[in-house]
C-alpha positions in Angstrom: 133.5 109.9 103.8 131.3 111.6 106.8 128.0 111.2 104.1 128.5 107.7 103.8 129.6 107.2 107.3 126.3 108.7 107.9 124.0 106.7 105.3 126.2 103.6 106.9 125.1 104.4 110.7 121.3 105.2 109.5 121.0 101.9 107.3 122.8 100.1 110.4 120.4 102.2 113.0 117.3 101.6 111.2 117.6 97.9 110.9 118.0 97.9 114.4 114.9 100.0 115.8 112.8 98.5 112.8 111.4 95.1 114.9 111.7 98.0 118.2 108.8 100.1 116.1 107.1 97.2 114.7 106.5 95.8 118.4 105.6 98.9 119.7 103.1 99.8 116.6 101.2 96.5 117.4 101.1 96.7 121.2 99.7 100.3 120.6 96.7 99.1 118.3 95.4 96.6 121.3 95.3 100.3 123.3 91.9 101.2 123.7 92.1 104.7 124.3 93.9 104.5 120.2 90.7 102.2 118.8 89.5 103.4 115.5 91.2 104.3 112.3 94.8 104.8 114.3 94.4 101.3 115.7 93.2 99.6 112.6 96.2 100.9 110.7 98.9 100.0 112.8 97.4 96.2 112.7 97.0 96.0 109.0 100.8 97.6 108.8 103.0 95.2 107.5 106.8 94.5 108.6 108.0 96.8 105.8 106.0 99.6 106.6 107.5 99.9 110.0 111.2 99.5 108.5 110.6 101.9 105.9 109.4 104.7 109.0 112.8 103.0 111.2 114.9 104.2 108.2 113.2 107.8 108.1 113.5 108.2 112.0 117.2 107.1 111.7 118.4 109.1 108.8 117.0 111.8 111.3 118.9 111.1 114.2 122.3 110.5 112.7 121.6 113.8 111.0 122.3 115.1 114.1 125.8 114.2 114.8 126.7 115.1 111.0 125.7 118.8 111.1 127.6 119.1 114.5 130.3 117.3 112.4 130.2 119.7 109.5 130.2 123.0 111.8 127.6 124.3 110.1 126.1 127.3 110.5 122.3 127.5 111.0 121.0 129.8 108.3 121.2 128.2 105.2 122.1 129.9 102.2 120.5 127.6 99.4 117.0 128.2 101.0 115.1 131.2 101.2 111.6 133.2 101.2 109.4 132.5 98.9 107.3 135.2 97.3 105.5 132.3 95.2 104.8 129.5 98.1 100.9 129.7 97.6 101.0 128.6 94.3 104.0 126.8 94.1 102.1 124.3 97.1 98.8 124.4 95.0 100.2 124.0 91.6 102.7 121.4 92.6 99.3 119.6 94.3 97.4 119.7 91.4 99.8 119.4 88.9 101.5 116.3 90.4 98.5 114.5 91.2 96.3 115.6 88.3 98.6 113.5 86.2 98.5 110.9 88.0 94.6 110.8 88.2 94.9 110.8 84.7 96.8 107.8 84.1 94.7 105.8 86.7 91.8 107.0 84.9 93.3 105.8 81.6 94.3 102.2 83.2 91.0 101.7 84.4 89.1 102.7 81.1 91.5 100.0 79.4 90.1 97.5 82.3 93.4 96.7 83.5 92.6 98.4 86.6 89.0 98.0 88.2 87.1 100.1 91.0 86.5 98.1 94.1 84.9 100.7 96.9 83.1 104.0 96.0 84.3 107.5 96.2 84.4 108.1 99.9 84.6 111.7 101.3 85.5 110.7 104.5 88.8 108.6 103.2 89.7 110.9 100.7 89.8 114.0 103.6 92.1 111.0 105.7 94.8 110.5 102.5 94.8 114.1 102.3 96.0 114.8 105.7 98.4 112.3 105.2 99.7 113.7 102.1 100.4 116.8 103.6 101.8 114.8 106.7 104.0 112.6 104.8 105.1 115.4 102.3 106.1 118.5 105.1 107.5 115.6 107.3 109.9 114.1 104.2 110.7 117.1 102.1 111.9 118.8 105.8 114.0 115.3 105.8 115.7 115.1 102.8 115.2 118.2 100.8 115.4 120.3 103.5 117.8 119.2 106.2 119.9 116.1 104.1 120.4 118.1 100.9 120.8 121.5 102.3 124.1 119.4 104.4 125.2 117.7 100.7 124.7 120.9 99.0 127.5 122.9 101.0 129.8 120.4 100.9 129.4 119.0 97.0 128.8 120.0 93.0 124.8 120.1 93.2 124.5 117.5 90.5 126.6 114.9 92.8 124.7 116.0 95.6 121.5 115.8 93.8 122.0 112.5 92.7 123.1 111.6 95.9 119.7 113.2 98.2 117.5 110.9 95.2 119.0 107.6 95.6 119.0 107.7 99.6 115.4 109.0 98.8 114.6 106.2 95.9 116.4 103.3 98.5 114.5 104.4 101.7 110.8 104.6 99.6 111.2 100.5 98.8 113.1 99.0 101.8 111.0 96.2 101.3 111.2 92.8 100.5 111.0 91.3 96.8 107.2 90.2 96.4 107.9 86.6 96.2 108.6 86.9 100.1 105.6 87.7 102.8 106.7 88.7 106.0 104.9 87.5 108.4 103.8 89.4 112.2 104.8 85.5 113.7 108.1 85.8 112.0 109.4 89.4 112.9 112.7 88.6 115.1 115.2 91.2 116.8 117.1 90.5 113.7 114.7 90.4 111.3 116.0 93.9 110.3 119.3 93.1 108.4 117.6 90.4 107.2 115.4 92.5 105.2 118.3 94.6 104.4 120.5 91.8 102.6 116.8 90.4 100.6 116.8 94.2 99.3 120.3 94.7 98.2 120.2 91.4 96.4 116.8 92.7 94.1 119.0 95.3 92.9 120.6 92.5 90.6 116.8 92.6 89.1 117.1 94.5 85.9 113.1 94.2 85.6 113.1 96.0 89.5 115.4 98.6 88.2 113.4 99.2 85.4 109.9 99.3 86.8 109.9 100.8 90.2 113.1 102.1 91.7 113.5 103.8 88.1 110.3 105.6 89.3 111.0 105.8 92.9 114.3 107.9 91.4 112.6 110.1 89.1 109.9 111.2 92.1 113.2 112.1 94.1 115.2 113.6 91.4 112.1 115.9 90.5 111.5 117.1 94.0 115.2 118.0 94.8 115.2 119.9 91.4 112.3 121.6 91.9 114.1 122.8 95.8 117.1 123.3 93.9 115.7 125.7 91.5 112.5 127.6 93.9 115.0 127.8 96.7 112.7 126.7 99.0 110.3 123.6 99.9 107.5 125.1 98.8 106.9 123.6 95.0 108.9 120.1 96.1 105.8 119.9 99.0 103.2 120.5 96.6 104.3 117.6 94.3 104.9 114.7 96.9 101.6 115.5 98.3 99.5 115.6 95.4 101.5 112.3 94.4 100.4 110.5 97.6 97.0 111.7 97.5 96.6 110.3 93.9 98.3 107.1 94.7 96.7 106.5 98.1 93.2 107.7 96.8 93.7 105.5 93.6 94.9 102.3 95.7 91.6 102.5 98.5 89.2 102.3 94.9 90.9 100.4 92.7 92.5 97.0 92.4 93.9 94.8 90.1 91.5 92.3 88.4 92.1 88.7 89.4 93.1 87.9 85.7 96.0 89.8 85.2 98.7 89.3 87.5 101.1 92.2 88.6 103.8 90.6 86.1 101.7 90.2 83.0 102.4 94.2 82.4 106.1 94.7 83.5 108.0 96.7 83.1 105.5 99.1 81.2 103.2 98.6 84.1 103.1 97.0 87.5 100.9 96.7 90.5 100.3 100.1 91.3 100.5 103.7 89.9 104.9 103.8 90.7 105.2 100.5 89.0 106.7 100.7 85.9 108.2 102.6 82.7 104.9 104.5 82.1 104.2 106.1 85.9 108.2 106.9 85.3 107.2 108.8 81.7 104.4 110.5 83.6 106.5 111.6 86.3 109.1 113.1 84.3 106.2 114.7 82.4 105.3 115.9 85.6 109.1 117.4 85.9 108.6 118.9 82.5 105.7 120.9 83.1 106.5 122.3 86.2 110.5 123.4 84.8 108.3 125.5 81.8 106.0 126.8 84.9 108.6 127.5 87.2 110.6 129.6 84.4 108.7 133.0 85.4 108.4 132.2 89.2 112.6 130.5 90.5 114.0 132.7 93.2 117.1 135.2 92.0 120.5 134.1 93.1 
């Protein structure tokens, strides 16, 4: 019951914070001190991206009273020192990122996507930094704090399912593609409106098969890696590899105008995270990681 209360409070608080963070971000984008990449990022980010970040912030805020109410000790019994942390991090990064890029190159060779920008080392460096920051923060929140809390109060399967579902839900907190939220249309109640649109979208079987299932599989692999290795390093590496390759591919390619995102659904979507083929790729990555981890898992 406490976990469900935490989930409900997170969704409500995130809906409240989203417009406020959106207004703050757009105001900061015009500050001379932030001129450059950060300013450009804040300006081009639409409301659903701010909404996503607001939910992450809300989850972090609401987990504090949850930890206090459960009266758990500070030392986690489910996390241990990892003597293989370097190989877990680097192996996870190159495994997840490499397989995803192979999928992207296959799309290119088949003409499903086409090159848009030439390779840019400066942008690649920024994507790498973004991948590291995002993976460290999200793994600490979802697999470090939240999964640790749920594992102490529930069975492993239920804990992994609960955290994975919430992870997938947070990462798909955006309205259907048919709805475009313009900056001028954002109001103080837009966050609650978006929640309604998102849950209505769950009635669409194509959405479940092509997008939410892939995000759920990503969360499941990351959670499983954290449980089996008794640390966050493998999940951080896998997460960073996926984010880096996804951002790098999205910057350098686009779907040709003769193709629509719905043309290949549910098998292929408009990016590397949409469709049943990316879902199979994520599952394959998890299987390879499982085989590799057998000789390097923690001792209970």
